[in-house]
MIVO-918411 format. One line per 5 residues: number of its first residue (from 1); for each residue x, y, z of C-alpha. Coordinates in steps of 0.5 Angstrom, whole numbers, plus 2048, in hexadecimal, padded with zeros to 3 digits. Last residue first. Layout:
N
NUM	X:Y:Z ~ ...
END
This chain:
531
531	7F1:7C1:805 ~ 7EA:7C5:804 ~ 7EA:7C9:7FE ~ 7E9:7D0:7FF ~ 7E2:7D3:7FF
526	7E0:7D7:7F8 ~ 7DD:7DE:7FA ~ 7E2:7E3:7FA ~ 7E7:7E0:7F5 ~ 7E1:7DE:7F0
521	7E0:7E5:7F0 ~ 7E7:7E7:7EE ~ 7E7:7E1:7E9 ~ 7E0:7E3:7E6 ~ 7E3:7EA:7E5
516	7E9:7E8:7E2 ~ 7E6:7E4:7DD ~ 7E0:7E9:7DB ~ 7E5:7EE:7D9 ~ 7E3:7F2:7D3
511	7DB:7F1:7D3 ~ 7DA:7F0:7DA ~ 7DF:7F5:7DC ~ 7DB:7FA:7D8 ~ 7D5:7F8:7DC
506	7D8:7F9:7E3 ~ 7DB:800:7E1 ~ 7D4:802:7DE ~ 7D1:800:7E5 ~ 7D6:803:7E9
501	7D6:80A:7E5 ~ 7CE:80A:7E5 ~ 7CF:809:7ED ~ 7D4:80F:7EE ~ 7D2:814:7E9
496	7CB:813:7EC ~ 7CE:814:7F3 ~ 7D1:81A:7F1 ~ 7CB:81D:7EE ~ 7C7:81C:7F4
491	7CC:81F:7F8 ~ 7CC:825:7F3 ~ 7C5:827:7F4 ~ 7C1:825:7EE ~ 7BF:827:7E7
486	7C3:821:7E4 ~ 7C8:822:7DE ~ 7CE:822:7E3 ~ 7CC:81B:7E5 ~ 7CB:818:7DE
481	7D2:81C:7DC ~ 7D5:819:7E3 ~ 7D3:812:7E1 ~ 7D5:812:7DA ~ 7DC:814:7DD
476	7DC:80F:7E2 ~ 7DB:809:7DD ~ 7DF:80C:7D7 ~ 7E5:80E:7DC ~ 7E4:807:7DF
471	7E4:803:7D9 ~ 7EA:807:7D6 ~ 7EE:806:7DD ~ 7EC:7FE:7DC ~ 7EF:7FE:7D5
466	7F4:803:7D5 ~ 7F8:7FF:7DB ~ 7F7:7F8:7D8 ~ 7FA:7FA:7D1 ~ 7FF:7FE:7D4
461	801:7F7:7D8 ~ 801:7F3:7D2 ~ 806:7F8:7CF ~ 80A:7F9:7D4 ~ 80B:7F1:7D5
456	80D:7F1:7CD ~ 812:7F6:7CE ~ 815:7F4:7D5 ~ 816:7ED:7D2 ~ 81A:7F0:7CC
451	81E:7F4:7D1 ~ 81F:7EF:7D6 ~ 81A:7EC:7DB ~ 81B:7EE:7E2 ~ 820:7F3:7E1
446	81C:7F6:7DB ~ 816:7F7:7DF ~ 819:7F9:7E5 ~ 81D:7FF:7E1 ~ 816:801:7DE
441	812:801:7E5 ~ 818:805:7E8 ~ 817:80A:7E2 ~ 810:80B:7E3 ~ 811:80C:7EB
436	816:811:7E9 ~ 811:815:7E5 ~ 80A:814:7E8 ~ 80B:819:7ED ~ 80C:81F:7E8
431	805:821:7E8 ~ 805:822:7EF ~ 80A:827:7EF ~ 807:82A:7E9 ~ 801:82B:7EC
426	804:82E:7F2 ~ 808:833:7ED ~ 808:832:7E6 ~ 80F:834:7E3 ~ 813:834:7EA
421	80F:82F:7ED ~ 810:82A:7E7 ~ 817:82B:7E7 ~ 818:82A:7EE ~ 814:824:7EE
416	818:821:7E9 ~ 81E:822:7EC ~ 81C:820:7F3 ~ 819:81A:7EF ~ 81F:818:7EC
411	823:818:7F2 ~ 81F:814:7F6 ~ 81F:80F:7F0 ~ 827:80F:7F0 ~ 827:80E:7F7
406	823:807:7F7 ~ 825:804:7F1 ~ 82B:801:7F4 ~ 827:7FD:7F9 ~ 823:7FA:7F4
401	829:7F7:7F0 ~ 82B:7F4:7F7 ~ 824:7F1:7F8 ~ 824:7ED:7F1 ~ 823:7E6:7F4
396	81E:7E4:7EF ~ 819:7E4:7F5 ~ 81B:7EC:7F6 ~ 81A:7ED:7EF ~ 813:7EA:7EF
391	811:7EE:7F5 ~ 813:7F5:7F2 ~ 810:7F4:7EC ~ 809:7F4:7EE ~ 80A:7FA:7F3
386	80D:7FD:7ED ~ 808:7FC:7E8 ~ 803:7FF:7ED ~ 807:805:7EE ~ 807:806:7E7
381	800:806:7E6 ~ 7FE:80A:7EC ~ 804:80F:7EA ~ 800:810:7E4 ~ 7FA:811:7E8
376	7FD:817:7ED ~ 7FB:81C:7E8 ~ 7F4:81A:7E7 ~ 7F3:81A:7EF ~ 7F7:821:7F0
371	7F2:824:7EB ~ 7EC:821:7EE ~ 7EE:823:7F5 ~ 7EF:82A:7F3 ~ 7E9:82B:7F0
366	7E5:828:7F6 ~ 7E9:82D:7FA ~ 7E7:833:7F6 ~ 7E0:830:7F7 ~ 7E1:830:7FE
361	7E3:82A:803 ~ 7E1:82C:80A ~ 7DB:831:809 ~ 7D8:82D:804 ~ 7D8:826:808
356	7D3:821:805 ~ 7D3:825:7FE ~ 7DA:826:7FE ~ 7DC:81E:7FF ~ 7D7:81C:7FA
351	7DB:821:7F5 ~ 7E1:81E:7F7 ~ 7DE:817:7F6 ~ 7DA:817:7F0 ~ 7DE:818:7E9
346	7E6:819:7EC ~ 7E5:814:7F2 ~ 7E1:80F:7ED ~ 7E6:80F:7E8 ~ 7EC:80D:7ED
341	7E7:808:7F0 ~ 7E5:805:7E9 ~ 7ED:804:7E7 ~ 7EE:801:7EE ~ 7EB:7FA:7ED
336	7EC:7F8:7E6 ~ 7F3:7FB:7E6 ~ 7F5:7F7:7EC ~ 7F2:7F1:7E9 ~ 7F6:7F2:7E2
331	7FD:7F4:7E6 ~ 7FC:7ED:7EA ~ 7FC:7E9:7E4 ~ 801:7ED:7E0 ~ 806:7ED:7E5
326	805:7E6:7E8 ~ 806:7E0:7E3 ~ 80B:7E4:7DE ~ 80F:7E6:7E3 ~ 80F:7E0:7E7
321	812:7DC:7E1 ~ 811:7D5:7E3 ~ 814:7CF:7E8 ~ 81B:7D2:7E9 ~ 81B:7CF:7F0
316	81D:7D5:7F3 ~ 819:7DA:7EF ~ 813:7D5:7F1 ~ 814:7D6:7F8 ~ 815:7DD:7F8
311	80F:7DE:7F4 ~ 80B:7DA:7F9 ~ 80D:7DE:7FF ~ 80C:7E5:7FB ~ 805:7E3:7F9
306	801:7E6:7FF ~ 805:7EC:800 ~ 805:7EE:7F8 ~ 7FE:7ED:7F8 ~ 7FD:7F2:7FE
301	802:7F7:7FB ~ 7FF:7F7:7F4 ~ 7F8:7F7:7F6 ~ 7F6:7FA:7FD ~ 7FD:7FE:7FD
296	7FC:801:7F6 ~ 7F5:803:7F8 ~ 7F7:806:7FF ~ 7FC:80A:7FB ~ 7F7:80D:7F7
291	7F2:80F:7FD ~ 7F8:811:801 ~ 7FB:816:7FB ~ 7F4:819:7FA ~ 7F3:81B:802
286	7FA:81D:802 ~ 7FA:822:7FD ~ 7F3:825:800 ~ 7F7:826:806 ~ 7FD:829:803
281	7F8:82E:7FF ~ 7F5:830:806 ~ 7F9:836:806 ~ 7FB:839:800 ~ 801:835:7FC
276	808:835:7FF ~ 807:82E:802 ~ 807:82B:7FB ~ 80E:82B:7FB ~ 80F:827:801
271	809:823:7FF ~ 80D:821:7F9 ~ 813:81F:7FD ~ 80F:81B:802 ~ 80B:818:7FC
266	812:815:7FA ~ 814:812:800 ~ 80F:80C:7FF ~ 814:80A:7F9 ~ 81A:80B:7FD
261	817:807:803 ~ 815:801:7FE ~ 81C:801:7FB ~ 820:801:801 ~ 81C:7FB:803
256	821:7F6:801 ~ 827:7FA:804 ~ 823:7FB:80A ~ 822:7F4:80C ~ 829:7F2:80A
251	82C:7F8:80E ~ 828:7F6:814 ~ 82B:7EF:814 ~ 832:7F2:814 ~ 830:7F7:819
246	82D:7F1:81D ~ 833:7ED:81C ~ 838:7F3:81F ~ 833:7F3:825 ~ 834:7EC:827
241	82D:7E8:826 ~ 831:7E2:822 ~ 82F:7DE:81D ~ 82B:7D8:81A ~ 826:7D8:814
236	827:7D1:811 ~ 823:7CC:814 ~ 81F:7D0:819 ~ 81C:7D5:813 ~ 815:7D5:816
231	813:7D0:81B ~ 80C:7CF:81A ~ 809:7CE:821 ~ 80A:7D5:821 ~ 803:7D7:81E
226	800:7D9:825 ~ 806:7DE:826 ~ 806:7E1:81F ~ 7FE:7E2:820 ~ 7FF:7E5:827
221	805:7EA:823 ~ 800:7EC:81E ~ 7FA:7ED:823 ~ 7FE:7F1:827 ~ 801:7F5:821
216	7FA:7F7:81E ~ 7F7:7F9:825 ~ 7FD:7FE:827 ~ 7FE:800:81F ~ 7F6:802:81F
211	7F7:806:826 ~ 7FD:80A:823 ~ 7F9:80B:81D ~ 7F3:80E:820 ~ 7F8:812:825
206	7FB:815:81E ~ 7F4:816:81B ~ 7F2:81A:821 ~ 7F8:81F:821 ~ 7F3:824:81E
201	7EF:825:824 ~ 7F1:820:82A ~ 7EA:821:82E ~ 7E4:821:829 ~ 7E8:81C:824
196	7E9:817:82A ~ 7E4:812:82A ~ 7E2:812:823 ~ 7EA:811:821 ~ 7EA:80C:826
191	7E5:808:823 ~ 7E8:808:81C ~ 7EF:806:81F ~ 7EC:800:822 ~ 7E8:7FE:81B
186	7EF:7FF:817 ~ 7F2:7FB:81C ~ 7ED:7F5:81C ~ 7EE:7F5:814 ~ 7F5:7F5:814
181	7F6:7EF:819 ~ 7F0:7EC:816 ~ 7F4:7EC:80F ~ 7FA:7E9:812 ~ 7F7:7E4:816
176	7F3:7E2:80F ~ 7FA:7E2:80C ~ 7FD:7DD:810 ~ 801:7DA:80A ~ 807:7D8:80F
171	80B:7DD:80B ~ 806:7E2:80B ~ 805:7E1:813 ~ 80D:7E3:813 ~ 80C:7E9:80F
166	806:7EB:813 ~ 809:7EB:819 ~ 80F:7F0:816 ~ 809:7F4:813 ~ 806:7F5:81A
161	80D:7F6:81D ~ 80E:7FC:818 ~ 807:7FE:819 ~ 809:7FF:821 ~ 80F:803:81F
156	80B:808:81B ~ 805:809:820 ~ 80A:80B:825 ~ 80D:810:820 ~ 806:812:81E
151	805:814:825 ~ 80C:818:826 ~ 80B:81B:81F ~ 804:81E:820 ~ 807:824:824
146	80D:826:81F ~ 807:826:81A ~ 803:82B:81E ~ 809:82F:81F ~ 80A:82F:817
141	803:832:817 ~ 805:838:81C ~ 80B:839:818 ~ 808:83A:811 ~ 809:834:80C
136	80D:834:806 ~ 813:831:80A ~ 80F:82B:80C ~ 813:825:80C ~ 81A:828:80E
131	817:82C:813 ~ 813:827:816 ~ 819:822:817 ~ 81C:828:81B ~ 817:828:820
126	816:821:820 ~ 81D:81F:822 ~ 81C:81D:829 ~ 816:819:827 ~ 814:817:820
121	81C:817:81E ~ 81E:813:824 ~ 818:80E:824 ~ 819:80D:81D ~ 821:80C:81E
116	81F:806:823 ~ 81A:802:81F ~ 81F:7FF:81A ~ 822:7FC:820 ~ 81C:7F9:823
111	81B:7F6:81B ~ 821:7F3:81C ~ 820:7EF:822 ~ 819:7ED:81F ~ 81D:7EA:819
106	822:7E7:81E ~ 81D:7E3:822 ~ 819:7E1:81C ~ 81E:7DE:818 ~ 823:7E1:813
101	826:7DF:80D ~ 821:7DA:80A ~ 824:7D5:805 ~ 81F:7D0:804 ~ 81A:7D3:807
96	817:7DA:807 ~ 81A:7DF:80C ~ 81E:7E3:808 ~ 81A:7E3:802 ~ 814:7E6:806
91	818:7EC:808 ~ 817:7F0:802 ~ 80F:7EF:801 ~ 80D:7EF:809 ~ 812:7F4:80A
86	80E:7F9:805 ~ 809:7FA:80A ~ 80E:7FD:80E ~ 810:802:808 ~ 808:803:807
81	808:805:80E ~ 80E:809:80E ~ 80B:80D:808 ~ 804:80E:80C ~ 807:810:812
76	80B:816:80E ~ 805:818:80B ~ 802:818:812 ~ 807:81D:814 ~ 805:822:80D
71	7FE:820:80F ~ 7FE:824:816 ~ 801:82A:813 ~ 7FC:82B:80D ~ 7F7:829:812
66	7F9:82F:816 ~ 7FA:834:810 ~ 7F3:832:80E ~ 7EE:82D:80B ~ 7E8:82B:80F
61	7E9:829:816 ~ 7E2:825:818 ~ 7DF:824:811 ~ 7E6:822:80E ~ 7E8:81E:814
56	7E1:81A:814 ~ 7E3:819:80C ~ 7EA:817:80D ~ 7E8:812:813 ~ 7E2:80F:80F
51	7E8:80E:809 ~ 7ED:80B:80E ~ 7E8:806:810 ~ 7E6:804:809 ~ 7EE:804:807
46	7EF:7FF:80D ~ 7EA:7FB:80A ~ 7ED:7FC:804 ~ 7F3:7F9:806 ~ 7F0:7F3:80A
41	7EC:7F2:803 ~ 7F2:7F2:7FF ~ 7F6:7ED:804 ~ 7F0:7E8:804 ~ 7F0:7E9:7FC
36	7F7:7E7:7FB ~ 7F6:7E1:800 ~ 7F0:7DF:7FC ~ 7F3:7E0:7F5 ~ 7F9:7DC:7F8
31	7F5:7D6:7FA ~ 7F1:7D6:7F4 ~ 7F7:7D6:7EF ~ 7F9:7D0:7F4 ~ 7F3:7CD:7F3
26	7F3:7CE:7EC ~ 7FA:7CB:7EB ~ 7F7:7C5:7EF ~ 7F9:7C3:7F6 ~ 7F3:7BE:7F7
21	7F6:7B8:7F5 ~ 7FC:7B9:7FA ~ 7F7:7B9:800 ~ 7FC:7BC:806 ~ 801:7B8:809
16	800:7B7:811 ~ 805:7B8:817 ~ 802:7B7:81D ~ 7FF:7BA:823 ~ 7FB:7BF:820
11	7F8:7C6:821 ~ 7FF:7C9:81F ~ 7FF:7C6:818 ~ 805:7C2:816 ~ 805:7C2:80E
6	809:7BD:80A ~ 80B:7BF:803 ~ 809:7BA:7FE ~ 805:7BF:7FB ~ 80B:7C2:7F8
1	80A:7CA:7F8
END
């Protein structure tokens, strides 16, 4: 962005320019890193609250047919939640000046229209919807699914509105407000969970999500109101609030977000085939997916959200190649953070939970959790690439291409999951989860860079992915071997595996990725330059 742009601060009565000499490339990079870090910290704070609730839920209710019924409904909530968060990426180009298509009022009205079918499906049609998404469950378990849908449906709508508020705040560069909203919402949800778990049974997690959504959306909308002095889209985004105009706006927003919705519906397909497993298997699969998907959200989605406004401006001004500048760097840092988390869950996390909650997570469940996490790892890598490439293509104005890919993506996943399930049962269905996302990542890479550029960039990404995954496997594999060799209780063995694995991974990073490690630490501790 040009340093000559005049900035109106909401706490001042005069228009003042920022200090131009301080706006160096290093300062811009630090600002972007801090914005991405703020969103990552917020996402991981939500993940931490969810992890605490998951452990409490597991300890209280275990893994059984009733929890399977709830987690099928919860999977739909999770899918819609990620879809809502994707609005923060897909809708930003519609609001960024110059060339904004929507103003804040029309954007809010459009989200209200999108919320109507959600309320209908999860309210009056909850029974038929439960039968559609949980065909393999016992009727009593499906009744749990149907009972959970209305509460989770309300949470979905509030998360949609919260995401809309976050979109507006992202354009206004209010990332601290966004992060605060999500962290406070996560804390409120955790408090509600602890307070209600003895009263609401297996539905407790649903009420917790509703509480979290209320706090998050209220905080976000208050932040939008406080930042309203920065008029968004007033220069070019005009239009009517007539039903026909809002319907067109709804089509535009959904068209840009259809690929995200299709991408996240893929897990509902996998879970529908996986619901035919033994009682408790659906719950374990949901836990594994939630863990891995939070890693994607906390790295790929968070960094994509924080960079999409600048990507859009850079693409419109033709300043540089946004693909070469954004994708490899983001993927590298995401793998640096997420690779040890995946390896740590397999080597230490699952047996540690079993040692703490032996009655809730059996030894067989530990094995299943490890297998599912391992099978989900290829999906994780593909999902990261997709979440970095989608914002780039949106910034480049390729929304129509992305919308056209949504239906073929779902059809491919249906075919791959059906074949995998027929050949290898539930493990085959989960193992096929990576097929469609990997194909989508390949198509997006070619669309963004061309065939020659895609081959070179794919080689760079593959080297980075193999480097961090390899270090994580060696570090935590060695930690597991040391822990297993100790003549100690399982809890001690798992703890030793985790501690040794973390220490070895950091040592490995210091040897092979010291620059990335220093930048990551610097983004956490360096204060931003004063303006």
